[in-house]
N, C-alpha and C positions, 0 to 999 in steps of 0.2 A: 531423570531430571529433564521437565521441560526446559525451552530457551524461550524467549520473547524477543520478537525485533519490532521496534518502532520507527514509523519511515512518518516523514513529514512533506508536506506539498504545500505550494505556493500558488494561488490562480494569479493571473493577470487581472487588473481592475475588469470587473463588469464582465467577467467570463468563470465566475464561480459556479455557476450551475453547469457549464461545458466541462469544467474538471471534476465536478462532482458525478455526473455523467458518466465520464471516463472512468475513475475510480470505481462505480459501482458497477459498470461494465466488465473489470477485470477482478472482481471478488470471488464470484464463481470459480475461476480458472486457480485462483488461490487456494480456496477451499476445498476443491476437488482433489489438490495434490496431496499424494500421498506423505503423511507425517504433519500433515496441518492438523492442529487441534482446532484452533480458534481463529477467527480473522473478524476484524472489526474497523468499521470506517467512521468516523469523528469528524464533527465539522465546528470549529469556534465558533462559540456565542456571539461574541462581539466583532470579530473581524471573520468576514465570512468567506473570504479570500484563503484561509489558512485549515488545512485538513491533515488528519493523522490517519494511518492505518496502523493498529495493535496486530501485530500477527504471532501466534504460540506455535512452537513447533515441537517435534519428539527431539530433534536433533538440527544442529548447522547445515550438517551434509543434506538433510531433507529439504530445507529451506534453500539450498543452492541448487539443488536439483530441481526445485519446483522452477525456478526462473526460467527452464526451456519450456514449460507449459503455456508462457505469454508471448504469443508471437511479436518478433519485433516491430512491427508495423504498429502496435498497440501503444508504444512507447513514443515519446515526443508530444506533439498536438501543440496546437497555438495557444490553449489555455494556459500552460504550465509555465511559470516564471521559474522557479526552482524546487528543489527537494532535497532530503537527507535524510540520511537513516544514523538512529543511536547507535546502531551495531545490535548485537546482541545480549541480552542481560540475562541470567538464571532467574528461574522463577522460585 
């Protein structure tokens, strides 16, 4: 059974394009990770500062192992105000 992870991100005012570029840059790193079935970036229609990444994985362990594929210097950045994860939900 696959699991889904839902991540939310919020950009600082007037920096939504910068955050979007960052999120787009890490999508291939996520998608190439073993166990990733799909990964989708969404941007809120009315609030362009709000983003969601929906990841589908073969297992929680596969997701946890994938974090090592994203270099630490990729995280942070001036455009990000905050983010959170719903956690893992069953499909």
